[in-house]
Phi, psi and omega in degrees: 000135179292150178292150179298143182293141175245164183295149176292120186280321191208140171231120179252127183235115181238130177230125178278138175099226192302124178293322179298319178294322178300316179296321180295317180294318178297320179294331181274342187295129176288330179292317178298323177294319179297321178298318180294337180263008179058039176288132181231345182297124185301319181295320179293320178294323178297315180296319179295319180297316179296322178290334183291334176303310180293320182296316181289325176297316177300321180293320176298315179299319182296339179254009173089023180245117186240007178240025185289152174239127184239127174239129176235112185246132177256108185050043175091350181257134179297125185301322183292341182263358181276121179301145184298338180261010179237039179296131180302150180289338173205153180233120183257329186219133175237128176242133180241125179235126181235121171252103188293331186077188183286154174281139181262154175235160176283128168269326175223136178217103189212135171230126180222154347281164178246152172299133179307128180094349180270136179245139178292156181300149180299332181288346181249087182201155177303133180096344179278161177301130187275064180280135181298329178295329178291324177296313181296319180296321179295316179295314180297318182295317179294319179294319180294326177296321176294321177295319177298333179273004175104000182265084188292334186254029176302141183215164176271115184266335180199152176207152177222114179237113186232129177259127176256100185285341177287323181256357181057050180229159176237130173256120183236115177232130180225138181241127180259149170248102185298331185073181184285159171287129190253142172249150182285135179268251182243155173267113187253112181278127184252359183231158178279150178210150175283350174275132183301143184299321181294326178288324177299316179296320181292318179295317182296325182058044185297126186276064181301135180092346179275160179297137181304141175205128176302325180295323178296322178291322177297322178296319177301314180296319180296321179299318180289320182293320187288350174293335184080359183277347186237133176280335181213137176229122182229128177249136183232129176280131180291146184292322185256143176274150178266191180302135179073025180057043174264153181228122175282156180238128177276142180236122176241128183236146169236122183291143171281156174302131190291329187250146178211145174219160181204167181211158179209165180211147176216138184234132176231145185297327180256322182286338180089200185264137174242126178245133178231154177201157177212156172229135185223142173241126187275345183218063195296317183244015179086005180237030182065025175288141179253119177247125184226136176243127180242141175228148179213137172234123184228165180080015180291118181073014181284161182256005178223130183072196179239203180272133179255146179230140177213136178224128181222152177223144180214136177243119179248131176244119178287153173057041178289318183241013183152165186298335180246015182229113181250174177235159181210155172234147180214157175210139182221143170232140182207146169234121183238123175246086185260166180303328184257354183192165169236133183223137172238118188218157174221147184211141173213155181175196181198181181177194184230141173236149182238133171265102184276330176196185179296338185240356186234127179226151177225155183212138177223129182227177173221137184211162172247134186225123178238133179217146172246122187234155174227123176212201184295344177269359179100202181272131180218153176244141177232123176237106192241144165262121185243154176232072184290135178225140178223150173227124183237124178237109188238108178238034175284147179281341179207120184294320184282327185212071186290145175241339178212158178106194181209165180220135178221128175229124179242133181234140174222127181231085171294148180217152176232125180283131179264354175242013171202188180255021183282145174225157179180193180199149172246125181242140181207140176221143180229114180241137182223142179222147185224139178220115179266149176208167187087175180298125178053039178053048180297330177242144179226128172261121185236136178228150180218141175227130176240137179219139182212157178211139174245120188240141176192159177297320176234136182299333179292345179277354183265123176300143182304326181281356171273346179280170188244146174229164178228149180119137180114180188296336182262002179222285182235102176289145186097342176250142181302155182301126179050039183277337180256119177210220179240128180273124175240095185068242177261008186247155177250133175224172182277168178252163179273344178240142185215136175213131177224137181232136180224142177223132179229144168243116184253132179233135180263115182276313175230186179296335185243342186246132177224162178234157184220138167245136186221156172220128180236147175219143181225151183223136176232131174245136182297312182233356179201202185262312190228042176271187180292342183264023181249162183207155180240157162209166183209165178207159180213165180175192181233155180221161178235138179235139175234116186287134175226167178300339181257014180115169183286137167284136190240131170231116178242136175239115183243156181223138180296138180253316180215162182099164184250023187262344184210160179208120180114168185283141174243140183240137182228131179231132180193189179246133181094160176296160180298329174201000000 
């Protein structure tokens, strides 16, 4: 009986010459990986050692070394010389010795023919380091350029790779066969889906009859994925061309689970508890329509205002007017008991949205909005025709916890009163920027600017909830919720001008724990931005973040710095970064 396997005691790795190459070889070694995983079974170690010859040879080629000598010894015996049926009963020591030999250069570096205007990579030229990865990159790049030009079936027809060990050079010659220019045929669905086939074709917007392009196929796949109705989207190019050099594309889909729900909570020392929840159906009418119902209750246990309620529903249909142009319907009901007003309102409408690029979206709607309000002017009714428009530009690297990029959302809501002759508009923009630095973006500098304006011929024509306030977790932390507005006698109301600025420095202490220092400032103008009737306040503080799969848990403690609106510490708890 063989003796029981014992742990591998020692792995010695020696590389003559370049330290950088030594680090690269060690990182690629399967034996070093096995050691880190505490592999001790002799047969498994033997298999890993035999595979490591090829792995290390590939690594030498990738770095331009073609005369390398590799020795892998198991307790002093060369692994390659051990018969497969004489595996040692235990292995205590493995020594790896690599002599890379001289570095090779390209004597010839050529790929023909090339698409007119396409240039081979600078790394693939006579005199450059003859790295095998450079050869592959040159071939792939030249072939992809032909595919981008419509030659879907480009292939390698001949190649000559010769190593001259006397001169330490590599001669690399490759000949491509571009094949015919291909046009796209039909999109052929090969799998079942609960989304109707006609809607799948409409959403995909497959450019049948157009010249083949990999980018066009990527766009088709993105259109289907962004509906959220599919867990998997796969496009396959057919092997054979059809009449007139056309090529059909196979489509395989896996449906996503149709229903989803979620909930959230946020707690502030003065604003109280906010509870949110939603229910969503990803394929509501069988055409990948997304129907979502959102509910929110806020101000629970708060010390300013009362409890607010909001219920909204929205139905989005992709590809209503084209593959990148959808339609939507919405309805909202809300009761708001805020420090400066009480409002009971309902709204319904619809509109069109455009996907302008992977990061840019626009939306234009039309709606009817009715509200009954109570503020310092008494009880009033507003019956408005609105034209809400938004533009969203999102280039953050991570929506939940960004370290680089920026986000910009601009909103404009012109309105016409149907129970008076008032007209006006509410404008609002929210811009955010992020810059990471240090190892793996250990530190992040984040900034945010919000600006808003409420415009009308008469201020009495503006609904109170269209006016602006400052203070609280979404504007100035450390200041009470909606504490900065416009004083009218003994009453508080909103202003027509709004500006809020926030700056954060975020630091990651461990993989899960981070800290934040922040400073916020807010400004409210009664009728403009910087007149005599405007005022500022600010707050600062520290925060703690705990990373989870759904985003960081957030604890912020803020204190008022300037202004006469607050006194004392404010605490905020929620999910996700503050912005």
